C-alpha positions in Angstrom: 58.8 -70.2 118.8 62.1 -69.0 119.5 65.6 -69.7 117.6 68.6 -67.9 119.1 70.7 -67.4 116.2 74.3 -65.1 115.7 76.4 -64.2 112.9 79.8 -62.7 113.8 78.2 -59.1 113.6 74.8 -59.6 114.6 73.7 -61.7 117.8 69.3 -62.0 116.9 66.4 -63.9 118.2 64.0 -66.1 115.3 60.3 -66.4 116.9 57.0 -66.9 115.4 55.1 -67.3 113.6 52.9 -64.5 114.9 49.8 -62.7 113.7 49.5 -59.0 113.7 52.8 -57.4 113.1 52.4 -54.8 110.5 53.5 -52.2 112.7 57.7 -54.1 113.1 57.7 -54.9 109.8 56.2 -51.4 108.3 59.2 -49.5 109.3 61.8 -52.9 107.7 59.8 -51.9 104.0 59.9 -48.4 104.0 64.0 -48.6 104.6 64.4 -50.5 101.8 62.7 -48.1 99.1 65.2 -50.0 96.5 62.9 -52.7 96.6 59.5 -51.3 98.7 59.4 -47.9 96.3 56.3 -48.0 95.9 54.0 -46.9 98.3 50.7 -48.7 97.3 52.4 -51.9 97.3 53.8 -51.0 100.6 50.3 -50.2 102.2 49.2 -53.6 100.4 51.6 -55.6 102.0 51.3 -53.9 106.0 47.7 -54.7 105.7 48.4 -58.5 104.6 51.4 -59.5 107.4 48.3 -58.4 109.6 46.8 -61.5 109.0 49.3 -63.9 107.9 52.0 -66.1 109.5 55.5 -63.6 110.0 58.5 -65.0 111.7 60.8 -61.9 113.4 64.6 -61.8 113.7 64.8 -59.6 116.6 68.0 -58.2 118.3 68.4 -57.0 121.6 67.7 -53.6 120.4 64.7 -54.0 117.4 63.2 -55.6 115.1 65.8 -56.3 112.4 63.8 -58.4 110.0 61.2 -60.4 108.8 59.3 -62.9 106.7 55.6 -63.5 106.2 53.5 -66.2 104.4 50.9 -67.3 102.5 49.2 -70.3 102.3 47.5 -70.9 98.8 46.9 -75.3 99.7 47.4 -77.1 102.1 50.6 -78.4 100.6 51.7 -75.1 98.8 53.0 -71.5 100.3 54.5 -68.6 99.1 57.2 -66.5 100.8 54.6 -63.2 100.8 57.3 -60.7 102.0 60.0 -60.8 103.1 62.8 -57.5 104.5 65.9 -57.3 106.4 67.5 -54.1 107.7 69.8 -52.7 105.6 72.4 -52.7 108.1 71.8 -56.3 108.9 72.1 -57.7 105.0 74.6 -60.1 104.6 74.6 -61.2 108.3 72.5 -64.7 108.1 69.3 -63.0 109.6 67.9 -63.7 105.9 68.9 -67.3 105.5 67.6 -68.5 110.1 64.3 -66.6 109.1 63.6 -68.4 106.2 65.0 -71.6 108.1 62.5 -71.1 110.6 59.6 -70.7 108.1 60.1 -73.5 106.3 61.3 -76.1 109.4 57.3 -74.5 110.9 55.9 -75.0 107.3 57.2 -78.5 107.1 55.3 -79.0 110.9 52.5 -78.1 108.6 52.7 -80.5 105.9 53.5 -78.2 103.6 56.0 -79.6 100.4 56.3 -76.6 98.4 57.3 -72.8 99.0 57.4 -70.5 96.2 58.5 -66.7 96.0 58.0 -64.0 93.5 60.5 -61.6 92.6 61.5 -59.1 89.7 62.8 -60.9 87.1 65.6 -61.2 85.6 64.8 -59.7 82.1 64.3 -56.3 84.5 68.5 -55.9 85.3 67.9 -54.2 88.8 71.0 -55.1 90.7 69.0 -54.9 94.1 67.0 -57.9 93.0 69.9 -59.4 91.5 71.0 -60.0 94.9 67.6 -61.0 96.0 68.0 -64.1 93.4 71.2 -64.6 94.4 69.6 -65.1 97.9 66.8 -67.2 97.1 69.4 -69.5 94.7 71.4 -70.1 97.8 68.7 -71.0 100.2 67.6 -74.4 97.3 65.0 -72.2 95.3 65.0 -73.0 91.3 63.5 -70.3 89.0 60.2 -71.7 87.2 58.4 -69.0 85.2 59.4 -65.4 84.1 55.9 -63.6 83.4 54.7 -60.2 82.8 51.2 -60.3 83.0 51.5 -60.8 86.6 52.4 -57.4 87.9 53.2 -55.1 84.5 55.3 -55.3 81.1 58.3 -53.3 83.2 58.6 -55.5 86.2 58.3 -58.9 85.3 57.4 -61.7 88.0 59.9 -64.5 88.4 58.0 -67.0 90.0 61.0 -69.4 92.1 59.9 -72.5 93.7 61.8 -75.0 96.5 60.5 -78.4 97.6 60.6 -78.7 101.3 
């Protein structure tokens, strides 16, 4: 499936879902140390991406973003990991990826989509932007958990009905 998309600064195409795309997603994660600064976590994401449906945003030159999904139950899925090259932030790439992923999930009869992100009790400004993005995409905060990751990394679960 291919979806042409563009913004005032960037022309890109959304394709997917793909499997086996860790090789093009890993460099994006590595370019985002403010969000993905724990090497063991990045390695875990990379190993999972290869087995999970992934949508890619590709400019004429390179892959500039991706979103990988994980389905937990027939009616529910998760935004497992998402990354956009720093130079392509705030240009509609994330929004287009999320829309393509949600459209596909609806064809799979998925009704609910969740995302886990750093909770607001940790005042990290980068993750405040992340939460703002998900809220703009229609996600609502459900609950913040300190036992999912650890005391210093509170996990906010956000949900959306598709």
